[in-house]
C-alpha positions in Angstrom: 0.0 0.1 0.0 3.0 2.4 0.8 4.3 2.1 -2.6 1.1 2.9 -4.3 0.8 6.1 -2.4 4.3 6.9 -3.0 3.9 6.4 -6.8 0.6 8.7 -6.7 2.7 11.4 -4.7 5.4 11.3 -7.4 2.8 12.7 -9.8 1.9 15.8 -7.6 4.1 18.8 -8.4 5.8 20.5 -5.5 5.1 18.1 -2.9 7.6 16.3 -0.6 6.6 13.5 1.7 8.6 13.5 4.8 8.6 12.1 8.3 7.7 8.6 9.7 4.3 8.5 8.4 5.2 9.6 4.8 8.1 7.3 4.7 6.6 4.4 6.6 9.4 4.0 9.2 10.1 5.0 12.8 12.3 7.9 13.6 13.6 9.4 16.9 13.5 13.2 17.1 17.2 13.6 16.3 16.7 11.4 13.1 13.7 13.6 12.2 15.8 16.7 12.2 18.7 15.2 10.3 16.2 13.8 7.6 14.4 17.1 7.3 17.8 18.9 6.7 18.9 16.2 4.2 15.5 16.5 2.2 16.0 20.5 2.3 19.4 20.1 0.8 18.2 17.6 -1.9 14.9 19.2 -2.9 15.0 23.0 -2.0 18.5 24.0 -2.8 
């Protein structure tokens, strides 16, 4: 089911799925901040 939603989201312009619900995995808060900064560098800059 996750893969189906991920494929649908790829078709939407200007959307970035992020976080444990969007990535379907558990994150501690320090990992959440680290991942958010990584995605910012990849997607925004």
